[in-house]
C-alpha positions as CSV (number, residue, x, y, z in Angstrom):
1,M,15.5,9.2,4.1
2,G,11.2,8.9,4.9
3,S,9.6,12.3,4.5
4,Y,6.5,13.2,6.4
5,M,4.2,15.8,7.2
6,L,2.0,16.3,10.2
7,A,-1.0,18.4,10.4
8,Q,-2.3,19.3,13.8
9,L,-6.0,20.6,13.6
10,Q,-8.0,22.0,16.1
11,L,-11.8,20.8,15.2
12,K,-14.5,23.0,16.0
13,Y,-16.4,21.8,19.0
14,G,-18.7,19.1,19.3
15,F,-19.1,15.3,18.1
16,A,-21.4,16.3,15.1
17,N,-18.2,18.1,14.2
18,L,-15.7,15.4,14.9
19,A,-18.5,13.0,12.8
20,R,-18.2,15.1,9.9
21,Y,-14.6,15.4,9.9
22,E,-14.1,12.1,10.1
23,A,-16.4,11.3,7.3
24,A,-14.7,13.9,4.9
25,M,-11.2,12.5,5.8
26,V,-12.0,8.8,4.5
27,T,-12.7,10.8,1.1
28,I,-9.3,13.0,1.6
29,R,-7.2,9.6,2.7
30,E,-8.8,7.9,-0.4
31,L,-7.7,11.1,-3.0
32,F,-4.5,11.1,-1.3
33,E,-3.5,7.6,-1.6
34,A,-4.4,7.7,-5.3
35,Q,-1.8,10.4,-5.4
36,G,0.8,8.5,-3.6
37,I,0.4,9.8,0.1
38,S,0.3,7.2,2.6
39,L,-1.6,7.7,5.9
40,V,0.6,6.7,8.8
41,A,-1.7,7.7,11.8
42,G,-4.8,9.7,12.1
43,T,-5.4,10.5,15.5
44,V,-7.7,12.5,18.4
45,T,-6.5,13.6,21.6
46,R,-8.3,11.6,24.3
47,V,-7.0,13.8,27.3
48,G,-5.7,17.4,26.4
49,P,-7.1,20.0,24.5
50,L,-10.3,18.4,22.9
51,Y,-10.9,17.9,19.8
52,E,-7.4,18.0,18.6
53,A,-6.3,15.7,15.5
54,F,-3.2,14.9,14.4
55,N,-2.7,13.0,10.9
56,L,0.7,11.8,10.1
57,W,1.1,11.3,6.4
58,E,4.4,9.9,4.4
59,I,5.1,12.1,1.8
60,E,7.9,12.0,-1.2
61,D,9.0,15.3,-0.7
62,Q,7.6,18.9,0.7
63,G,6.2,19.7,-3.0
64,H,4.5,16.0,-2.6
65,L,1.3,17.6,-1.4
66,E,1.2,20.6,-3.6
67,R,1.2,18.0,-6.7
68,A,-1.3,15.7,-5.0
69,L,-3.9,18.8,-4.2
70,D,-3.5,20.1,-7.6
71,A,-4.5,17.0,-9.5
72,M,-7.1,16.2,-7.0
73,A,-8.8,20.1,-7.6
74,L,-8.7,19.1,-11.4
75,G,-9.9,15.3,-10.9
76,D,-12.6,14.5,-8.9
77,P,-15.2,16.3,-7.4
78,R,-15.4,14.7,-4.1
79,A,-12.3,16.7,-3.1
80,L,-14.4,20.1,-3.0
81,D,-16.9,18.5,-1.1
82,A,-14.6,17.1,1.4
83,M,-12.3,20.1,1.6
84,G,-15.6,22.3,2.0
85,E,-16.3,19.7,5.1
86,L,-12.9,20.6,6.4
87,D,-13.2,24.0,6.0
88,A,-16.5,23.6,8.2
89,T,-15.1,21.7,10.6
90,V,-11.5,22.8,11.3
91,E,-10.6,25.7,13.4
92,H,-7.1,26.2,13.0
93,E,-4.4,23.8,11.2
94,Q,-0.7,23.5,11.4
95,T,1.3,21.7,9.3
96,R,5.1,20.3,9.7
97,F,7.2,18.6,7.2
98,L,9.2,15.9,9.0
99,G,12.3,13.7,8.0
100,A,12.6,10.3,9.5
101,L,15.9,9.6,11.8
102,A,18.2,6.9,11.3
103,F,17.0,4.6,14.5
104,S,13.4,4.9,13.3
105,G,13.7,2.2,10.7
106,S,12.0,4.4,8.2
107,A,15.3,6.5,7.5
108,N,16.3,4.3,4.3
109,S,12.7,4.4,3.3
110,P,12.3,5.9,-0.5
């Protein structure tokens, strides 16, 4: 069964914050992918609450994210810089752990 983490982020208002967030997420994506976490989609609202971003990550299980963050904190100093940028640009974050449904075609993925 495919497992996912959905991060819903309310960014601080403004184009400059959005640009900082996107730049930090390039690094986060590289670091997560090195730990086996794949970005399925990264989006921002066009209609609705301004500067609301959603990131859908494919993960092994609920512990995968914690293991990846632990490995990143010990390894690459870019992780601390990118996390600092996220701290400066994200106002609120909510995460959900999801499982694929049979009709999605991802239910049998490892």
